[in-house]
Each structure stands twice: as structure tokens, then as C-alpha cells.
MIMARLUM-448596 format. One line per 10 residues: number of its first residue (from 1); their letters; for each residue x, y, z of C-alpha. Coordinates in nm, 3 decimals. Each point is the difference from the previous one (the first is absolute). Layout:
<sites>
NUM) a) X Y Z; ...
</sites>
This chain:
<sites>
1) xxxxxxxxxx) -3.461 -15.423 17.309; 0.169 0.179 0.288; -0.194 0.004 0.328; -0.192 0.306 0.106; 0.184 0.223 0.243; -0.212 0.128 0.285; 0.093 0.232 0.286; 0.058 -0.177 0.330; -0.169 -0.145 0.199; -0.226 -0.131 -0.281
11) xxxxxxxxxx) 0.135 -0.329 -0.132; 0.065 -0.006 -0.374; -0.262 -0.195 -0.186; -0.245 -0.004 0.292; -0.351 -0.090 -0.114; -0.273 0.260 -0.004; 0.229 0.304 0.001; -0.169 0.284 -0.185; 0.207 0.236 -0.209; -0.109 0.287 -0.220
21) xxxxxxxxxx) 0.074 -0.072 -0.364; 0.041 0.253 -0.281; -0.255 -0.098 -0.265; -0.004 0.296 -0.238; 0.169 0.324 -0.098; -0.091 0.290 -0.226; 0.155 0.333 -0.096; -0.117 0.315 -0.178; 0.150 0.331 -0.110; -0.139 0.321 -0.155
31) xxxxxxxxxx) -0.009 -0.001 -0.382; 0.271 0.259 -0.067; 0.370 -0.068 0.052; 0.298 0.228 -0.040; 0.372 -0.047 -0.047; 0.230 0.187 0.234; 0.104 0.224 -0.287; -0.363 0.081 -0.078; -0.060 0.104 0.361; 0.309 0.220 -0.005
41) xxxxxxxxxx) -0.114 0.166 -0.322; -0.358 0.045 0.117; 0.100 0.166 0.326; 0.282 0.197 -0.163; 0.261 -0.130 0.241; 0.342 0.128 -0.109; 0.211 -0.018 0.317; 0.282 -0.250 -0.071; -0.015 -0.159 0.346; -0.375 -0.047 -0.014
51) xxxxxxxxxx) 0.022 -0.144 -0.352; 0.267 -0.239 0.118; -0.231 -0.129 0.274; -0.267 -0.080 -0.260; 0.228 -0.149 -0.265; 0.212 -0.215 0.234; -0.294 -0.154 0.186; -0.016 -0.334 -0.189; -0.360 0.096 -0.082; -0.108 0.005 -0.363
61) xxxxxxxxxx) -0.372 0.071 0.027; -0.263 0.078 0.264; -0.379 0.015 -0.011; -0.106 0.341 0.129; -0.303 0.227 0.022; 0.169 0.334 -0.060; -0.166 0.339 0.046; -0.159 0.184 -0.294; 0.221 0.231 -0.202; -0.029 0.377 -0.014
71) xxxxxxxxxx) 0.031 0.240 -0.291; 0.378 -0.045 -0.002; -0.032 -0.376 -0.037; 0.132 -0.064 0.351; -0.194 -0.183 0.273; -0.183 0.234 0.232; 0.025 -0.017 0.374; -0.273 -0.191 0.181; -0.128 0.120 0.339; -0.017 -0.257 0.278
81) xxxxxxxxxx) -0.375 -0.041 -0.039; 0.037 -0.097 -0.367; 0.272 -0.248 0.090; -0.226 -0.167 0.257; -0.270 -0.024 -0.267; 0.254 -0.156 -0.237; 0.096 -0.256 0.262; -0.361 -0.094 0.062; -0.087 -0.032 -0.370; 0.302 -0.194 -0.119
91) xxxxxxxxxx) 0.066 -0.211 0.310; -0.358 -0.125 -0.021; 0.010 -0.054 -0.379; 0.333 -0.185 -0.005; -0.090 -0.186 0.318; -0.320 -0.134 -0.153; 0.184 -0.130 -0.307; 0.269 -0.166 0.212; -0.264 -0.159 0.224; -0.195 -0.134 -0.297
101) xxxxxxxxxx) 0.316 -0.143 -0.156; 0.097 -0.163 0.328; -0.340 -0.165 0.043; 0.005 -0.125 -0.358; 0.338 -0.164 0.054; -0.127 -0.155 0.322; -0.302 -0.140 -0.180; -0.223 0.198 0.235; -0.269 0.267 -0.027; -0.096 0.308 0.195
111) xxxxxxxxxx) -0.262 -0.204 0.185; 0.279 -0.220 0.142; 0.178 0.294 0.162; -0.031 0.002 0.379; 0.268 0.249 0.103; 0.156 0.293 -0.188; 0.309 0.176 0.137; 0.106 0.312 -0.189; 0.348 0.153 0.030; 0.097 0.348 -0.115
121) xxxxxxxxxx) 0.239 0.280 0.095; -0.049 0.259 -0.275; -0.311 0.168 0.137; -0.230 0.008 0.301; -0.364 -0.105 -0.031; -0.281 -0.053 0.249; -0.179 -0.227 -0.071; 0.295 -0.193 -0.138; 0.059 -0.175 -0.330; -0.160 -0.321 0.125
131) xxxxxxxxxx) -0.340 0.164 0.054; 0.017 0.187 -0.331; 0.088 -0.314 -0.195; -0.263 -0.212 0.175; -0.263 0.259 -0.096; 0.129 0.042 -0.355; 0.000 -0.374 -0.074; -0.311 -0.089 0.196; 0.190 -0.243 0.223; -0.208 -0.167 0.272
141) xxxxxxxxxx) -0.056 0.247 0.283; 0.099 -0.270 0.248; 0.354 -0.020 -0.141; 0.233 0.104 0.280; 0.263 0.259 -0.083; 0.309 0.178 0.125; 0.218 0.287 -0.120; 0.371 0.053 0.058; 0.089 0.362 -0.073; 0.330 0.183 0.016
151) xxxxxxxxxx) 0.242 -0.287 0.075; 0.176 0.046 -0.333; 0.176 -0.245 -0.228; 0.034 -0.275 0.261; -0.374 -0.009 0.072; -0.091 -0.275 -0.247; 0.173 -0.260 0.217; -0.140 0.150 0.320; -0.345 -0.052 -0.152; 0.085 -0.351 -0.119
161) xxxxxxxxxx) 0.103 -0.089 0.354; -0.326 0.121 0.151; -0.227 -0.144 -0.269; 0.172 -0.339 0.007; -0.099 -0.011 0.367; -0.358 0.087 -0.095; 0.005 -0.282 -0.256; 0.113 -0.256 0.258; -0.276 0.118 0.234; -0.252 -0.035 -0.286
171) xxxxxxxxxx) 0.104 -0.318 -0.184; -0.129 -0.038 -0.352; -0.100 0.367 -0.031; 0.160 0.216 -0.267; 0.187 0.315 0.102; 0.177 0.255 -0.220; 0.277 0.248 0.077; -0.019 0.289 -0.248; 0.285 0.252 -0.025; -0.100 0.303 -0.208
181) xxxxxxxxxx) 0.235 0.294 -0.033; -0.056 0.315 -0.206; 0.352 0.129 0.049; -0.067 0.283 -0.247; -0.221 0.146 0.273; 0.310 0.042 0.216; 0.207 0.193 -0.253; 0.128 0.350 0.068; 0.116 0.248 -0.263; 0.312 0.190 0.096
191) xxxxxxxxxx) 0.371 0.004 -0.081; 0.138 -0.165 0.315; 0.199 -0.322 -0.006; -0.240 -0.137 0.262; -0.279 0.025 -0.257; 0.216 -0.126 -0.286; 0.080 -0.322 0.186; -0.366 -0.070 0.073; -0.133 0.104 -0.341; 0.257 -0.219 -0.175
201) xxxxxxxxxx) -0.089 -0.317 0.190; -0.367 -0.066 0.067; -0.268 -0.131 -0.234; -0.373 -0.063 0.028; -0.138 -0.351 0.035; -0.208 -0.248 0.195; 0.052 -0.365 0.092; -0.227 -0.251 0.173; 0.069 -0.340 0.156; -0.262 -0.256 0.105
211) xxxxxxxxxx) 0.034 -0.231 0.302; -0.180 -0.311 0.122; 0.090 -0.214 0.302; -0.023 -0.370 -0.081; 0.137 -0.329 0.132; 0.340 0.067 -0.158; -0.019 -0.296 -0.235; 0.315 0.023 -0.214; -0.041 0.220 -0.305; 0.090 -0.093 -0.354
221) xxxxxxxxxx) 0.108 0.330 -0.150; -0.128 0.352 -0.070; -0.359 0.101 0.063; -0.259 -0.163 -0.220; -0.379 0.032 0.028; -0.043 -0.379 0.022; 0.310 -0.087 0.205; -0.010 -0.236 0.298; 0.015 0.094 0.367; -0.239 0.294 -0.026
231) xxxxxxxxxx) -0.305 0.087 -0.205; 0.186 0.315 -0.100; 0.311 -0.178 -0.131; 0.348 -0.065 0.135; 0.283 0.234 0.087; 0.268 0.052 0.263; -0.085 -0.039 0.366; 0.097 0.288 0.228; 0.217 -0.150 0.273; 0.120 0.293 0.210
241) xxxxxxxxxx) 0.089 0.370 0.015; 0.284 0.206 0.146; 0.033 0.377 0.042; 0.279 0.243 0.080; -0.059 0.365 0.084; 0.286 0.249 0.010; -0.117 0.270 0.245; 0.311 0.212 -0.045; -0.100 0.043 -0.366; -0.362 0.094 0.071
251) xxxxxxxxxx) 0.032 0.324 -0.202; 0.193 -0.149 -0.292; -0.316 -0.065 -0.204; -0.302 0.215 0.065; -0.307 0.157 -0.161; -0.079 0.316 0.190; -0.119 0.358 -0.033; 0.229 0.235 -0.192; -0.069 0.348 0.136; 0.183 0.168 -0.288
261) xxxxxxxxxx) -0.215 -0.173 -0.262; -0.313 -0.007 0.220; -0.055 -0.367 -0.080; 0.116 -0.350 0.085; 0.325 -0.121 -0.150; 0.218 -0.308 0.025; 0.359 -0.009 0.126; 0.264 -0.269 -0.055; 0.331 0.025 0.185; 0.291 -0.066 -0.239
271) xxxxxxxxxx) 0.143 -0.248 0.252; -0.311 -0.216 0.023; 0.116 -0.267 -0.250; 0.304 -0.071 0.215; -0.202 0.003 0.324; -0.246 -0.250 -0.147; 0.278 -0.216 -0.141; 0.182 -0.011 0.331; -0.309 -0.150 0.169; -0.099 -0.246 -0.275
281) xxxxxxxxxx) 0.211 -0.279 0.149; -0.145 0.056 0.345; -0.362 -0.041 -0.104; 0.061 -0.293 -0.239; 0.201 -0.185 0.263; -0.288 0.050 0.244; -0.247 -0.125 -0.261; 0.197 -0.321 -0.055; 0.103 -0.056 0.364; -0.109 -0.339 0.128
291) xxxxxxxxxx) -0.117 -0.125 -0.339; 0.318 -0.182 -0.099; 0.009 0.205 -0.320; 0.297 0.195 -0.132; -0.020 0.288 -0.245; 0.124 -0.236 -0.268; -0.313 -0.212 0.050; -0.221 0.287 -0.114; -0.088 -0.049 -0.365; -0.197 0.322 -0.057
301) xxxxxxxxxx) 0.064 0.351 0.129; -0.270 0.262 -0.050; 0.137 0.332 0.123; -0.169 0.340 -0.006; 0.107 0.209 -0.301; 0.103 0.289 0.221; 0.262 0.143 -0.235; 0.329 -0.098 -0.161; 0.214 0.073 0.306; -0.241 -0.176 0.236
311) xxxxxxxxxx) 0.001 -0.314 -0.214; 0.379 0.009 -0.033; 0.040 0.033 0.377; -0.229 -0.298 0.066; 0.180 -0.211 -0.262; 0.341 0.074 0.148; -0.098 -0.051 0.363; -0.190 -0.326 -0.061; 0.245 -0.138 -0.255; -0.267 -0.030 -0.269
321) xxxxxxxxxx) 0.054 -0.026 -0.373; -0.148 0.224 -0.267; -0.210 -0.295 -0.107; -0.147 -0.019 0.351; -0.140 0.353 -0.033; -0.083 -0.007 -0.372; -0.369 0.066 0.065; 0.076 0.279 0.245; 0.223 0.181 -0.250; -0.243 -0.072 -0.283
331) xxxxxxxxxx) -0.289 0.158 0.187; 0.215 0.303 0.084; 0.098 0.031 -0.367; -0.355 -0.022 -0.135; -0.206 0.168 0.274; 0.231 0.182 0.241; -0.068 -0.032 0.372; -0.375 -0.067 0.033; 0.027 0.010 0.379; -0.185 -0.260 0.209
341) xxxxxxxxxx) -0.097 -0.224 -0.294; 0.343 -0.028 -0.163; 0.082 -0.345 0.139; -0.329 -0.136 -0.137; 0.090 0.122 -0.349; 0.315 -0.213 0.041; -0.200 -0.295 0.131; -0.226 0.014 -0.305; 0.303 -0.010 -0.228; 0.138 -0.301 0.184
351) xxxxxxxxxx) -0.328 -0.187 -0.046; -0.009 0.086 -0.368; 0.345 -0.157 -0.039; -0.143 -0.333 0.126; 0.332 -0.099 0.158; -0.115 -0.071 0.357; -0.013 -0.365 0.104; -0.154 -0.180 0.294; 0.205 0.052 0.315; 0.171 0.322 -0.117
361) xxxxxxxxxx) 0.052 0.270 0.262; -0.036 0.372 -0.063; 0.072 0.316 0.195; -0.208 0.315 -0.043; 0.162 0.324 0.116; -0.125 0.358 0.021; 0.143 0.311 0.158; -0.132 0.346 0.075; -0.054 0.282 0.252; 0.064 -0.074 0.362
371) xxxxxxxxxx) 0.256 -0.089 -0.122; -0.119 -0.358 -0.037; 0.084 -0.327 -0.172; -0.272 -0.268 -0.026; 0.051 -0.357 -0.115; -0.206 -0.314 -0.055; 0.102 -0.362 -0.061; -0.216 -0.199 -0.240; 0.008 -0.353 -0.142; -0.156 -0.141 -0.313
</sites>
């Protein structure tokens, strides 16, 4: 087994060092899914450029909560108030199912939950998702909670960073990061290419990941309810994080008020895949600096399914293989971009493969508005 790599000045292998460990994961999506062609037909999209965006996206299906249809069989427009209601209903529903699946995989119950952090960017709620889910499930009123709202697709790793710190400060207590995105609640209906790009890419879904800080006894494989090292099973330890914000691209990805449509809408700059790709090396090099690790030492890459061009740019700039990002591309193909929880969909697929071995290193990577890249280094 390779030794654990720790950031300086902590000596590798030092006794008593607490690290947050991932002990469970769960995902959930709405019941209905649509092919790209079905979405085109349903919305009556005939513009060749817009159709090309949909059909060349490397996405086959997405789970969506589309608006009701009118007398002409076409979806009707939804006012902003209805979209906020949709976000609340479906983010809570999918979030609950993802949370329950995560706890089951961790061999834990709702009564074990001590901190719940909810992440979302597809609607604004006060109180936030955490309070709504705690009430809905009857979780102990003394469970602490936090909500991260509006950070976008990178926010899952921002939350993991913060909650891993909470776990270390509360050893043995179970915490969950829950990313729940009802991206259908952010859809606009018009004929612009701005809308076509967004409507062709995002899907609805939720993903949850459970953490416990333990004594970092070496793990023996994927999470299992009766695994050693933690009462909630074994999984990769979270070793460190690295971030990179690109201030000059602050407007390249944004969700803001569209005065023409009188509603919120999302914008993606066509150059953002190349901007993200150009900074991928910078943030990964920072993540690995001082560890003695090279990129070739990383056995598992779990990258946000931001879109075909984003994935291609990361692959090229980091010198990765298609096999390295097989889960990233698979999630994009089957679900589209499910925003902040995308990397956890990939993590779940990696666990289901049962190919991780003790001592393996992994890199998690997300990117989103800011513009921002977030990374984490983990070890099984």
C-alpha cells in the first residue's frame, strides 16, 4: 500500500490525524426522461443551429420536469412564481430520495445524521432546502444545517470542503452534503441560441454524500455497512482541496434576471470550455504540489459533466485518456449536466464498478460560475 500523502507540515502517517472519510453516496432523478429528439419535437424546435446544439451534445437522455402542454400539444410558458414552486417541490422530493439512498449505503439512519448541508442553484428558497427536508423527514431538531445557494455547478466541492472541516471538528458524527437541482425550473422558452444551449444541456437530479471523520485506519475497498475503520463503513479519505477562480471570466456563466422575458435565465459563454480547460492544469498542479504525486499517480478522475466541450478541454489540458473520464461522459450521456451533483453521480458509478483498491488516489473536479474550478484529492 502506498503511504498517505498529507499537506505539509503534517508528517505522512502521523498518529491521531483525523480525516473526513466518504462513507456513502446516493442519487435520485425524476421519473420521466426524454431523448434530445423528443425534447426537440415537444418544443417544436426547427431552427437548424438550435437542433444541432441538441443533437451534437453527446447527451442521449435527460430526466426533466417539463411544463404542462397546451391545446396545441406544446409546453406552455411558466411564470417565475410557478418555476420557484417547481424548484421547491422537485428539489425536495429528489433530495429526500438521494439522502435516503446515501444513508442506506452508509449503513446509517436518519437518527445518525448530525449535520445536513444542502446545495442548490436552480431556485431561491428561505428557509432553505435543509430546513424543508428536516421537517419533511422528521429529522432530529438538533441536527445542525447549512445551505449553499447560487454557487452553481462547482458548489458540490465547495460544500464538501466545508463539511469535511465540520466532520473533523465533530469526530464520529455523520454529516451529509446534499446537492439537489431542479434544472427544469431554470428553463426559458424562446428562440435564442442562448436558450438553446442551456435547454439542450441541463437535467434534473440530486446526489448526496455522507462523511465521517475517523482515525484514518486504512480502508479495504468501497463503502460497506460493516466495513472496518468506521461504524458507517469504509471509503476514501479526503486529503486536501485546491481552488482556482478566474475573475476576468466572472460573467461567462451566470443566472440572472432577463428583462425581456421578465424572469431569471441562465447564460453560458461559448468560450467557457476553453477558459476552464486552460486553467485545469493550474488547479491540479496546486492540488498535488508538495505531495510527491504526479498526475500519472492518480488512478481515478471524477470530473463534473459540464458538457462535451468542457470535458474535451479538461482531457486535452490534463493529458487524460477517455477511460479516465468514462464516468463523466457516461453521466453526461445518461443524465445531461445535473449541475452541482454531477461529480457524485460519477463517484457512484466508480463505486459500483468495484475497481478501487487500497492506496488508490482520486481527484474530484468541478467547475462553474465565478468562473471557478474546485478540486479535491482523496485516497482509498
